[in-house]
Backbone as ProteinMPNN parsed JSONL, in Angstrom:
{"seq_chain_A": "CWQTMAFLMSEVLELDVRPQLSKFAQTPGSYSEVYAYLRDRTRAVRADLQLQQPGVSSTPEFLRSHECCLRFELLSRFLLTGTEGYDEKLGTEAIPQ", "coords_chain_A": {"N_chain_A": [[-47.578, -145.199, 102.425], [-48.943, -147.95, 102.292], [-50.091, -147.011, 104.606], [-52.436, -145.285, 103.814], [-53.388, -147.17, 101.764], [-54.613, -149.096, 103.919], [-56.807, -147.547, 104.933], [-58.428, -147.046, 102.757], [-59.255, -149.149, 101.726], [-60.58, -150.227, 103.861], [-62.396, -148.266, 105.291], [-63.328, -147.113, 102.756], [-63.886, -148.582, 100.746], [-66.613, -150.273, 101.244], [-68.848, -148.5, 100.745], [-70.846, -148.805, 99.241], [-72.567, -150.318, 100.408], [-72.436, -150.381, 103.128], [-73.152, -147.63, 104.075], [-73.66, -146.409, 106.75], [-71.558, -146.567, 108.273], [-69.805, -145.123, 107.538], [-67.849, -142.018, 108.196], [-67.763, -139.858, 106.527], [-69.476, -140.538, 103.91], [-72.666, -139.413, 102.592], [-74.834, -140.144, 101.494], [-75.738, -143.52, 99.928], [-73.94, -144.768, 97.706], [-73.582, -146.187, 94.213], [-71.504, -149.41, 93.245], [-70.366, -148.859, 91.51], [-69.58, -146.203, 91.546], [-68.053, -145.809, 93.735], [-65.998, -147.331, 92.823], [-64.883, -145.901, 90.901], [-63.674, -143.582, 92.417], [-61.614, -145.381, 94.344], [-60.209, -146.117, 92.596], [-58.762, -143.951, 91.34], [-57.553, -142.958, 93.763], [-56.072, -145.154, 94.364], [-54.46, -145.526, 91.913], [-53.116, -143.316, 92.016], [-51.456, -143.726, 94.705], [-49.744, -146.306, 93.566], [-48.345, -145.151, 91.914], [-46.856, -142.958, 93.492], [-45.284, -145.247, 94.357], [-43.803, -146.036, 92.391], [-42.409, -144.09, 92.286], [-40.646, -143.816, 94.628], [-37.541, -144.57, 95.806], [-35.422, -147.158, 94.09], [-34.863, -149.124, 95.583], [-36.726, -149.673, 97.479], [-38.787, -151.449, 96.339], [-38.79, -154.244, 97.194], [-39.658, -153.738, 100.058], [-41.74, -155.129, 102.31], [-43.977, -153.338, 102.728], [-44.173, -151.482, 100.227], [-44.977, -154.767, 98.854], [-47.086, -155.171, 99.951], [-48.774, -152.997, 99.626], [-48.983, -153.075, 96.86], [-50.232, -155.867, 96.736], [-52.338, -155.052, 97.721], [-53.693, -153.574, 96.093], [-53.788, -154.957, 93.691], [-55.753, -157.007, 94.155], [-58.006, -155.562, 94.758], [-58.703, -154.726, 92.118], [-59.073, -156.952, 90.936], [-61.269, -157.867, 92.185], [-63.415, -155.858, 91.849], [-62.974, -156.14, 88.836], [-64.733, -158.418, 88.881], [-66.934, -157.688, 89.671], [-67.918, -155.565, 88.562], [-67.824, -156.389, 85.503], [-69.624, -156.489, 82.331], [-70.826, -154.564, 83.512], [-72.751, -150.981, 82.85], [-70.522, -148.283, 82.069], [-68.01, -149.445, 83.256], [-64.656, -150.236, 82.271], [-63.467, -152.347, 81.085], [-60.816, -152.627, 79.928], [-58.921, -150.877, 81.043], [-59.21, -151.557, 83.873], [-58.1, -154.224, 83.08], [-55.235, -153.385, 81.995], [-54.325, -151.694, 84.896], [-53.678, -154.168, 86.498], [-50.838, -155.133, 85.911], [-49.476, -153.37, 87.322]], "CA_chain_A": [[-48.101, -146.115, 101.189], [-50.136, -148.763, 102.935], [-51.753, -146.575, 105.7], [-53.652, -145.35, 102.692], [-54.619, -148.596, 101.389], [-55.737, -150.121, 104.7], [-57.622, -146.971, 105.21], [-59.303, -146.674, 101.574], [-59.896, -150.422, 102.057], [-61.233, -150.71, 105.333], [-63.58, -146.981, 105.55], [-64.277, -146.589, 101.332], [-64.412, -150.033, 99.821], [-67.776, -150.847, 101.171], [-69.74, -147.593, 100.82], [-72.19, -148.991, 98.878], [-73.335, -151.563, 100.962], [-72.771, -150.23, 104.644], [-72.784, -146.146, 104.119], [-73.69, -145.898, 108.023], [-70.833, -146.705, 109.03], [-68.616, -144.339, 107.104], [-67.69, -140.732, 108.97], [-68.317, -138.71, 105.176], [-70.903, -140.55, 102.783], [-73.829, -138.627, 103.045], [-75.755, -141.276, 100.905], [-74.952, -144.812, 99.738], [-73.31, -144.733, 96.225], [-72.963, -147.541, 93.74], [-70.183, -149.532, 93.542], [-69.395, -147.532, 90.452], [-68.967, -144.838, 92.161], [-67.121, -145.911, 94.713], [-64.999, -147.978, 92.107], [-64.076, -144.589, 90.182], [-62.89, -143.296, 93.451], [-61.1, -145.851, 94.776], [-59.368, -146.324, 91.404], [-57.93, -142.933, 91.268], [-56.418, -143.296, 94.682], [-54.997, -146.389, 93.921], [-53.263, -145.657, 91.067], [-51.685, -142.64, 92.968], [-50.467, -144.726, 95.2], [-48.953, -147.082, 92.689], [-47.627, -144.13, 91.094], [-46.279, -142.832, 94.78], [-44.786, -146.48, 95.011], [-43.213, -146.253, 91.858], [-41.326, -142.808, 92.322], [-39.999, -143.799, 95.538], [-36.351, -144.992, 96.24], [-35.15, -148.287, 93.53], [-34.431, -150.468, 96.582], [-37.97, -149.949, 98.226], [-39.71, -152.202, 95.846], [-38.915, -154.714, 98.005], [-40.227, -154.023, 101.319], [-43.402, -155.421, 103.031], [-45.121, -151.778, 102.26], [-44.658, -151.928, 99.013], [-45.564, -155.534, 98.609], [-48.653, -155.055, 100.688], [-49.422, -152.42, 98.739], [-49.35, -153.668, 95.456], [-51.019, -156.84, 96.487], [-54.027, -154.519, 97.914], [-54.371, -152.737, 94.38], [-54.257, -156.233, 92.605], [-57.013, -157.641, 95.187], [-59.027, -154.756, 94.583], [-58.985, -154.562, 90.518], [-59.661, -158.153, 90.519], [-62.618, -157.783, 93.242], [-63.808, -155.098, 90.858], [-63.41, -156.669, 87.548], [-65.596, -159.461, 88.594], [-68.258, -157.477, 90.403], [-68.227, -154.893, 87.623], [-68.04, -156.955, 84.428], [-70.821, -156.164, 82.12], [-72.112, -153.009, 83.761], [-72.557, -150.201, 81.984], [-69.316, -147.46, 82.812], [-67.072, -150.07, 83.386], [-64.037, -150.374, 80.9], [-62.308, -153.425, 81.055], [-59.3, -152.705, 79.27], [-58.609, -149.759, 81.747], [-59.298, -152.875, 84.851], [-57.038, -154.888, 82.835], [-54.353, -152.374, 82.57], [-54.114, -151.475, 86.119], [-53.179, -155.077, 87.26], [-49.769, -155.484, 85.87], [-48.856, -151.684, 87.417]], "C_chain_A": [[-49.368, -146.924, 101.818], [-50.496, -148.304, 103.847], [-52.603, -145.8, 105.045], [-53.947, -146.318, 102.151], [-55.454, -149.035, 102.203], [-56.733, -149.062, 104.757], [-59.017, -146.759, 103.411], [-59.793, -148.095, 101.585], [-60.818, -150.688, 103.063], [-62.512, -149.583, 105.315], [-64.453, -146.837, 104.108], [-64.723, -147.412, 101.025], [-65.858, -150.264, 100.053], [-69.02, -149.782, 101.375], [-70.931, -147.779, 100.193], [-73.128, -149.742, 99.519], [-73.571, -150.95, 102.414], [-72.233, -148.826, 104.712], [-72.758, -145.297, 105.619], [-72.61, -145.977, 108.745], [-69.413, -145.474, 108.882], [-68.803, -142.651, 107.843], [-68.253, -139.78, 107.846], [-68.885, -139.139, 104.152], [-71.98, -140.155, 103.248], [-74.932, -139.775, 102.546], [-75.265, -142.305, 100.425], [-75.008, -144.188, 98.094], [-73.511, -146.117, 95.453], [-71.608, -147.772, 93.607], [-69.488, -148.865, 92.197], [-68.604, -146.359, 90.298], [-68.027, -145.03, 93.029], [-65.379, -146.976, 93.968], [-64.177, -146.885, 91.515], [-63.15, -143.89, 91.282], [-61.839, -143.776, 93.823], [-59.712, -145.967, 93.719], [-58.431, -145.282, 90.863], [-56.786, -143.022, 92.373], [-55.528, -144.233, 94.553], [-54.179, -146.036, 92.859], [-52.284, -144.377, 91.871], [-50.816, -143.311, 94.187], [-49.455, -145.506, 94.883], [-48.259, -146.123, 92.111], [-46.133, -143.646, 92.039], [-45.009, -144.115, 94.467], [-43.29, -146.37, 94.276], [-41.591, -144.704, 91.707], [-40.503, -142.848, 93.027], [-38.48, -144.668, 94.911], [-36.031, -146.714, 95.163], [-35.764, -149.539, 94.646], [-35.907, -150.897, 97.266], [-39.067, -150.864, 97.417], [-39.46, -153.865, 96.177], [-39.518, -155.397, 99.377], [-41.562, -154.2, 101.31], [-44.064, -154.08, 102.491], [-45.209, -151.729, 101.005], [-44.951, -153.154, 98.279], [-47.004, -155.879, 99.018], [-49.274, -154.107, 99.868], [-49.775, -152.638, 97.15], [-50.304, -154.748, 95.397], [-52.558, -156.121, 96.86], [-54.7, -153.956, 96.453], [-55.133, -153.906, 93.605], [-55.961, -156.705, 92.888], [-58.283, -157.014, 94.677], [-59.68, -154.282, 93.229], [-59.697, -156.219, 90.22], [-61.094, -158.46, 91.056], [-63.644, -157.038, 91.698], [-64.366, -155.299, 89.371], [-64.482, -157.508, 87.587], [-67.083, -158.785, 89.054], [-68.758, -156.132, 88.981], [-68.253, -155.037, 85.788], [-69.044, -157.265, 83.521], [-72.009, -155.446, 82.584], [-71.59, -151.777, 82.543], [-71.177, -148.529, 82.487], [-68.196, -148.05, 82.985], [-66.084, -150.659, 82.182], [-63.111, -151.328, 81.365], [-60.813, -153.379, 80.729], [-58.228, -151.743, 80.344], [-58.162, -151.143, 83.325], [-58.065, -153.576, 84.541], [-55.585, -154.253, 83.091], [-53.672, -152.473, 83.754], [-53.813, -152.453, 86.967], [-51.63, -155.535, 87.313], [-48.776, -154.102, 86.751], [-48.078, -152.058, 88.538]], "O_chain_A": [[-50.537, -146.538, 101.803], [-51.403, -148.956, 104.365], [-53.645, -145.539, 105.646], [-55.165, -146.383, 101.984], [-56.608, -149.365, 101.928], [-57.846, -149.569, 104.619], [-60.186, -146.379, 103.354], [-61.01, -148.154, 101.409], [-61.798, -151.419, 102.918], [-63.644, -150.068, 105.325], [-65.656, -146.585, 104.033], [-65.946, -147.431, 100.887], [-66.482, -150.483, 99.014], [-70.018, -150.088, 102.027], [-71.94, -147.12, 100.446], [-74.322, -149.803, 99.223], [-74.702, -150.968, 102.901], [-71.138, -148.61, 105.232], [-72.245, -144.201, 105.85], [-72.614, -145.482, 109.872], [-68.514, -145.123, 109.647], [-69.939, -142.193, 107.963], [-69.13, -138.971, 108.148], [-68.97, -138.322, 103.235], [-72.324, -140.529, 104.369], [-75.802, -140.181, 103.318], [-74.039, -142.204, 100.388], [-75.812, -143.446, 97.531], [-73.597, -147.138, 96.134], [-70.701, -146.948, 93.73], [-68.328, -148.488, 92.027], [-67.727, -145.823, 89.622], [-67.072, -144.253, 93.006], [-64.256, -147.171, 94.434], [-62.949, -146.897, 91.59], [-61.968, -143.662, 91.026], [-60.87, -143.017, 93.814], [-58.525, -145.91, 94.04], [-57.498, -145.55, 90.106], [-55.575, -143.118, 92.17], [-54.308, -144.082, 94.632], [-52.994, -146.337, 93.01], [-51.104, -144.47, 92.209], [-49.597, -143.259, 94.35], [-48.424, -145.581, 95.552], [-47.196, -146.594, 91.704], [-44.95, -143.776, 91.724], [-43.837, -143.748, 94.375], [-42.177, -146.473, 94.79], [-40.453, -144.582, 91.253], [-39.47, -142.241, 92.749], [-38.4, -145.237, 93.822], [-36.624, -147.621, 95.747], [-36.637, -150.404, 94.578], [-36.235, -152.052, 97.539], [-40.194, -150.965, 97.902], [-39.947, -154.689, 95.403], [-39.759, -156.544, 99.752], [-42.394, -153.657, 100.582], [-44.833, -154.264, 101.547], [-46.318, -151.924, 100.509], [-45.211, -152.977, 97.089], [-47.808, -156.66, 98.509], [-50.362, -154.41, 99.379], [-50.789, -152.317, 96.53], [-51.099, -154.851, 94.463], [-53.642, -156.509, 96.426], [-55.839, -153.97, 95.988], [-56.266, -153.996, 93.131], [-56.949, -156.731, 92.154], [-59.298, -157.593, 94.289], [-60.748, -153.683, 93.106], [-60.616, -156.498, 89.449], [-61.916, -159.166, 90.47], [-64.312, -157.629, 90.849], [-65.419, -154.962, 88.829], [-65.241, -157.548, 86.619], [-68.165, -159.317, 88.807], [-69.927, -155.978, 88.628], [-68.571, -154.154, 84.991], [-69.545, -158.37, 83.733], [-73.226, -155.47, 82.4], [-70.632, -151.679, 81.776], [-71.459, -147.922, 83.52], [-67.2, -147.33, 82.908], [-66.524, -151.388, 81.293], [-62.08, -151.057, 81.98], [-59.887, -154.015, 81.234], [-57.008, -151.895, 80.399], [-57.016, -151.471, 83.634], [-57.12, -153.649, 85.327], [-54.893, -154.488, 84.081], [-52.638, -153.13, 83.864], [-53.622, -152.129, 88.14], [-51.127, -156.108, 88.279], [-47.548, -154.02, 86.703], [-47.362, -151.227, 89.097]]}, "name": "protein", "num_of_chains": 1, "seq": "CWQTMAFLMSEVLELDVRPQLSKFAQTPGSYSEVYAYLRDRTRAVRADLQLQQPGVSSTPEFLRSHECCLRFELLSRFLLTGTEGYDEKLGTEAIPQ"}
């Protein structure tokens, strides 16, 4: 899960401002599009972590992955609050997960 989060945050997060660095982005998109894609992927990572063994919740990988999801949601809330298409309630619900 941590490797997935590291890839998403290093390769996908900045596609709206630096699409030339990506191997798979054809055209620059807005941060709203990047957010929608990453939100789905981070939700899947969080679900994966919850389904793993109960003892895994204190491992460094688990904590780093959740911290990364939290930082992503907080950054997105800051950047997207007040923009069309951003649901603040969904973003707030993702924070404690």
